[in-house]
C-alpha positions as CSV (number, residue, x, y, z in Angstrom):
1,M,119.8,102.0,159.8
2,I,121.1,105.6,159.3
3,D,121.3,107.8,162.4
4,P,118.7,110.7,162.3
5,E,121.5,113.3,162.4
6,M,123.3,111.6,159.6
7,A,120.1,111.5,157.6
8,L,120.1,115.3,157.8
9,V,123.7,115.7,156.9
10,L,124.3,113.0,154.2
11,P,122.3,114.7,151.4
12,S,125.1,117.4,151.2
13,V,127.8,114.7,150.6
14,R,128.8,113.7,147.2
15,N,127.6,110.1,146.4
16,P,131.1,108.5,146.0
17,R,131.9,109.4,149.7
18,R,128.6,108.5,151.3
19,S,129.3,104.8,151.7
20,A,132.6,105.6,153.5
21,I,130.9,108.0,155.9
22,E,128.0,105.5,156.6
23,T,130.6,102.9,157.4
24,L,132.6,105.2,159.6
25,F,129.6,106.1,161.7
26,A,128.6,102.4,161.8
27,L,131.9,101.7,163.4
28,D,131.3,104.4,166.0
29,A,127.9,102.9,166.6
30,R,129.4,99.5,167.1
31,L,131.9,100.8,169.6
32,T,129.1,102.6,171.4
33,E,127.2,99.4,171.7
34,L,130.2,97.5,173.0
35,T,130.9,100.0,175.7
36,R,127.5,101.4,176.8
37,F,125.5,98.2,176.7
38,T,128.0,95.7,178.2
39,R,127.6,95.5,181.9
40,D,130.9,93.8,182.7
41,A,133.8,96.2,182.2
42,F,136.3,93.4,181.7
43,V,134.2,91.9,178.9
44,A,133.8,95.4,177.3
45,Q,137.6,95.8,177.5
46,M,138.3,92.5,175.9
47,R,135.9,93.3,173.0
48,L,137.4,96.8,172.5
49,T,140.9,95.2,172.4
50,W,139.7,92.8,169.8
51,W,138.4,95.6,167.6
52,F,141.6,97.7,168.2
53,E,143.8,94.8,166.9
54,A,141.4,94.0,164.1
55,L,141.3,97.6,162.8
56,E,145.1,97.9,162.9
57,A,145.5,94.7,161.0
58,L,143.4,96.0,158.1
59,D,146.4,98.1,157.0
60,A,148.3,94.9,156.2
61,R,145.9,92.1,155.8
62,P,142.5,91.3,154.3
63,A,139.4,91.7,156.5
64,P,138.2,88.6,158.4
65,A,134.6,87.3,157.9
66,E,133.0,90.1,159.9
67,P,130.7,92.3,157.7
68,L,131.6,95.6,159.3
69,L,135.3,95.0,159.1
70,Q,134.9,94.0,155.5
71,A,133.0,97.3,154.8
72,I,135.7,99.3,156.6
73,R,138.5,97.6,154.6
74,R,136.6,98.2,151.3
75,D,135.2,101.7,151.9
76,L,137.3,103.4,154.6
77,V,140.9,102.0,154.7
78,P,141.7,103.4,151.2
79,L,141.0,106.8,152.7
80,V,141.8,106.5,156.4
81,P,144.3,104.0,157.9
82,G,143.0,101.3,160.1
83,A,145.5,102.3,162.8
84,E,144.0,105.8,162.8
85,L,140.5,104.4,163.2
86,A,141.7,102.2,166.1
87,G,142.7,105.3,168.0
88,M,139.1,106.1,168.6
89,I,138.9,103.0,170.9
90,E,141.2,104.7,173.4
91,G,138.5,107.2,174.0
92,W,135.9,104.6,174.8
93,E,138.3,102.9,177.2
94,E,138.1,106.0,179.4
95,L,134.5,105.0,180.3
96,L,135.4,101.6,181.6
97,D,137.1,102.8,184.8
98,S,134.9,102.3,187.8
99,E,135.9,105.7,189.2
100,P,133.6,108.7,188.6
101,L,134.2,110.5,185.4
102,D,136.1,113.7,186.1
103,D,136.8,116.6,183.7
104,D,140.1,115.2,182.5
105,R,138.7,111.8,181.6
106,L,135.7,113.4,179.9
107,R,138.1,115.5,177.8
108,R,140.2,112.5,176.9
109,F,137.2,110.4,176.0
110,A,135.7,113.2,173.8
111,E,139.0,114.1,172.1
112,R,139.9,110.5,171.2
113,R,136.4,109.3,170.3
114,G,134.8,112.4,168.8
115,G,138.1,114.1,167.7
116,G,139.2,110.9,166.1
117,L,135.9,110.2,164.5
118,F,135.6,113.7,163.0
119,A,139.3,113.7,161.9
120,A,138.5,110.6,159.8
121,F,135.3,112.2,158.6
122,A,137.3,115.2,157.5
123,R,139.8,113.0,155.6
124,V,136.9,111.3,153.7
125,L,135.5,114.7,152.8
126,N,138.8,116.4,152.0
127,A,137.9,119.2,154.4
128,R,140.3,122.1,154.7
129,G,142.9,122.2,157.5
130,E,141.5,125.5,159.0
131,D,138.1,124.0,159.7
132,P,137.7,123.4,163.5
133,V,137.3,119.7,163.1
134,A,138.8,118.7,166.5
135,E,136.6,121.1,168.4
136,A,133.5,120.0,166.5
137,G,134.2,116.3,167.2
138,T,135.1,116.9,170.9
139,G,132.0,119.0,171.6
140,W,129.8,116.6,169.7
141,A,131.1,113.6,171.7
142,L,130.6,115.4,175.0
143,I,127.0,116.2,174.1
144,D,126.3,112.7,172.9
145,L,127.6,111.3,176.2
146,A,125.6,113.8,178.2
147,E,122.4,112.8,176.4
148,N,123.0,109.0,176.9
149,T,124.6,108.5,180.3
150,P,122.6,107.7,183.4
151,D,125.2,109.6,185.4
152,R,123.6,113.0,185.9
153,A,126.7,114.6,187.4
154,A,128.9,113.4,184.5
155,A,126.2,114.6,182.0
156,D,126.2,118.1,183.6
157,R,130.0,118.3,183.5
158,A,130.1,117.1,179.9
159,R,127.6,119.7,178.8
160,H,129.6,122.4,180.6
161,L,132.8,121.3,178.9
162,A,131.1,121.1,175.5
163,V,130.2,124.8,175.5
164,G,133.8,126.0,174.8
165,Y,134.4,123.5,172.0
166,L,131.1,124.0,170.3
167,S,131.3,127.8,170.4
168,I,134.5,127.5,168.4
169,A,133.1,125.0,166.0
170,T,129.8,126.9,165.4
171,G,131.4,130.3,165.3
172,A,133.6,129.5,162.3
173,R,132.8,129.7,158.6
174,W,133.3,126.2,157.3
175,S,134.7,125.3,154.0
176,R,132.3,123.8,151.5
177,A,133.8,120.3,151.9
178,G,133.7,120.5,155.6
179,R,130.1,121.7,156.1
180,P,128.7,118.2,156.9
181,I,131.0,118.2,159.9
182,G,130.1,121.7,160.9
183,A,126.4,120.8,160.6
184,L,126.9,118.1,163.2
185,A,128.4,120.6,165.6
186,H,125.4,122.9,165.2
187,L,123.1,120.0,165.8
188,A,124.9,119.2,169.0
189,T,124.0,122.6,170.3
190,M,120.3,121.9,169.9
191,P,119.6,118.3,170.8
192,H,116.0,118.9,172.1
193,R,114.8,121.3,169.4
194,S,112.1,120.2,166.9
195,P,113.0,118.1,163.8
196,A,112.0,121.1,161.7
197,A,114.3,123.5,163.5
198,R,117.2,121.1,163.2
199,S,116.6,120.5,159.5
200,L,116.4,124.3,158.9
201,R,119.7,124.8,160.8
202,V,121.4,122.2,158.7
203,L,120.1,123.7,155.5
204,R,121.3,127.2,156.5
205,H,124.7,125.8,157.3
206,R,124.9,123.9,154.0
207,F,124.5,127.2,152.0
208,T,126.3,129.6,154.2
209,G,129.0,127.6,156.1
210,R,127.8,129.2,159.3
């Protein structure tokens, strides 16, 4: 199933790259599931470690009989190394500590999960180097965490931290290739707006880059 945000963004992506992007975000969804919905932190860590090693191995060996890994090997690894994709897992590991999430851990989580995810997204799209991809990914990940964590204090801090990153990402004029990434940054600033308002914002960004 395609995420509602990606359903808004994907129409602006050229067809040959869509399968790679869908696979990339399917990987992020799998890592989300492993971390947020596993009660035992030790079990979650073991599963993340397995995925880290499996992704790194894709650079040198065929994929095992796991459908998502096979899709990653087929669609993504020709564009983004498996070792680079594995780096996203270091962000998710920040959430497994039993201590309360402070600002430093929130930043590390968002920079490695969201920054890594969006860096891979940019490579698939051939986005320009001056596009604020890292800021977009970090801000997006902070908002995503804030909208999905039961920890209200951490959610408030994540939203506060996201403001600076997203102001940079949404204040830039994005290259045509990078606009699907910029669109996600704009959507992160309006998580509770109506579907119509979000669709119009994506459409405006698609044509103007702002």
